[in-house]
C-alpha positions as CSV (number, residue, x, y, z in Angstrom):
1,I,5.2,-11.9,-20.0
2,Q,6.3,-10.5,-16.6
3,L,2.8,-9.3,-15.9
4,L,1.3,-12.6,-16.8
5,C,3.8,-14.5,-14.7
6,A,3.2,-12.3,-11.7
7,T,-0.6,-12.7,-12.1
8,D,-0.3,-16.5,-12.4
9,Y,1.9,-16.7,-9.3
10,G,-0.4,-14.4,-7.3
11,F,-3.6,-16.2,-8.3
12,E,-2.0,-19.5,-7.2
13,D,-1.5,-18.0,-3.7
14,I,-5.0,-16.6,-3.6
15,I,-6.5,-19.9,-4.7
16,N,-4.5,-21.7,-2.1
17,G,-5.2,-19.5,0.9
18,G,-7.2,-16.5,-0.1
19,F,-6.3,-12.8,-0.1
20,D,-5.1,-13.1,3.5
21,Q,-2.4,-15.5,2.5
22,F,-1.6,-13.5,-0.6
23,F,-1.1,-10.3,1.3
24,H,1.0,-11.9,4.0
25,N,3.3,-13.7,1.6
26,E,5.9,-12.3,-0.8
27,T,3.4,-12.7,-3.7
28,G,1.4,-9.8,-2.4
29,A,4.0,-7.5,-3.9
30,F,2.6,-8.5,-7.3
31,A,-0.9,-7.0,-6.7
32,P,-0.4,-3.9,-8.9
33,E,0.9,-6.0,-11.7
34,M,-2.0,-8.3,-11.4
35,V,-4.4,-5.4,-11.7
36,E,-2.6,-4.2,-14.8
37,W,-2.6,-7.6,-16.5
38,C,-6.3,-8.1,-15.8
39,Q,-7.1,-4.7,-17.2
40,R,-5.0,-5.4,-20.4
41,A,-6.6,-8.8,-20.7
42,G,-10.1,-7.3,-20.5
43,L,-10.8,-8.8,-17.1
44,V,-11.9,-5.5,-15.6
45,D,-14.2,-7.1,-13.0
46,V,-11.2,-9.2,-11.7
47,A,-9.0,-6.1,-11.7
48,D,-11.6,-4.3,-9.6
49,V,-11.7,-7.1,-7.1
50,I,-7.9,-7.1,-6.7
51,R,-7.9,-3.3,-6.4
52,E,-10.6,-3.3,-3.8
53,A,-8.7,-6.0,-1.8
54,M,-5.5,-3.8,-2.0
55,Q,-7.5,-0.9,-0.5
56,T,-8.2,-3.1,2.5
57,V,-4.5,-3.3,3.1
58,S,-3.8,0.4,2.7
59,K,-5.8,3.5,1.8
60,G,-2.6,5.2,0.6
61,E,0.2,3.9,-1.5
62,Y,0.1,0.1,-1.7
63,P,3.1,-1.3,0.3
64,R,5.3,-3.5,-1.9
65,S,7.3,-4.9,0.9
66,R,6.1,-7.8,3.0
67,A,7.0,-5.9,6.2
68,G,5.0,-2.9,5.0
69,R,1.9,-5.0,4.3
70,H,2.3,-6.7,7.6
71,R,2.4,-3.3,9.4
72,E,-0.8,-2.2,7.6
73,L,-2.6,-5.5,8.2
74,D,-1.8,-5.5,11.9
């Protein structure tokens, strides 16, 4: 249920303002959970898109904090 809620919340942000808004907002912290949910739900292509978007933020460990994502995005 937690993965599904995180995914729903994250997708609403992406739909509203794209990945740019998602990564700049607090919802960006849910990206790894969104990937996990999509994989479990059989949405492998969607999981791949989210994972690829995450790699544009950071080539290393994905920053969970908003400040960390902002540093990477700047």
